[in-house]
Structures are given as C-alpha cells and as structure tokens.
C-alpha positions in Angstrom: 0.2 0.0 0.2 2.7 2.3 1.2 4.3 2.3 -2.7 0.6 3.1 -4.1 0.6 6.1 -1.9 4.2 7.3 -2.9 3.7 7.2 -6.4 0.1 8.9 -6.1 -1.8 5.7 -7.7 -4.0 6.1 -4.3 -4.3 9.3 -1.7 -5.2 7.4 1.6 -5.2 4.0 3.7 -8.1 2.6 5.6 -6.9 -0.1 6.6 -5.2 -2.0 9.4 -1.7 -1.2 8.9 0.1 -1.1 11.7 2.6 2.1 12.6 6.1 0.9 13.0 9.2 3.6 13.0 10.2 2.1 9.3 6.9 3.3 8.0 6.6 6.6 10.1 10.0 7.2 7.7 7.8 7.0 4.4 4.4 8.1 5.0 2.6 10.3 7.8 0.0 8.9 9.8 -3.1 10.2 11.7 -4.3 9.3 14.9 -5.3 5.6 15.2 -9.3 5.6 14.7 -9.5 2.4 16.5 -7.9 0.2 18.5 -7.9 -3.6 18.6 -5.6 -5.5 21.1 -4.0 -8.4 20.6 -5.4 -11.5 22.0 -4.7 -15.1 22.0 -7.0 -18.2 22.0 -6.7 -22.0 22.7 -8.6 -24.4 23.6 -7.9 -25.9 27.2 -6.3 -29.1 27.9 -8.4 -31.5 29.8 
C-alpha cells in the first residue's frame, strides 16, 4: 500500500496497518481511529 501512496496511485489507506518506525519514515500517519488489542485463543487442556 505504501508504494501506491508514494506514486500517487491512491490518496489514502483506510486499513489495519500497524505504525512502525520504518513506515513513519516513508509516510505520515494520522491518529489511530480504532484500537484492537492482540488476543490469543486456545482450547483448554483436558
């Protein structure tokens, strides 16, 4: 998605893209508009 932004093929990304330091060097991020905490699910041992 970031390469498409850089060549102006798209104007914005409305997707679940994590903000990393490397990505912040390439594009500007707005404030997060939602927060989904990580969770693990597993079957309990019997």
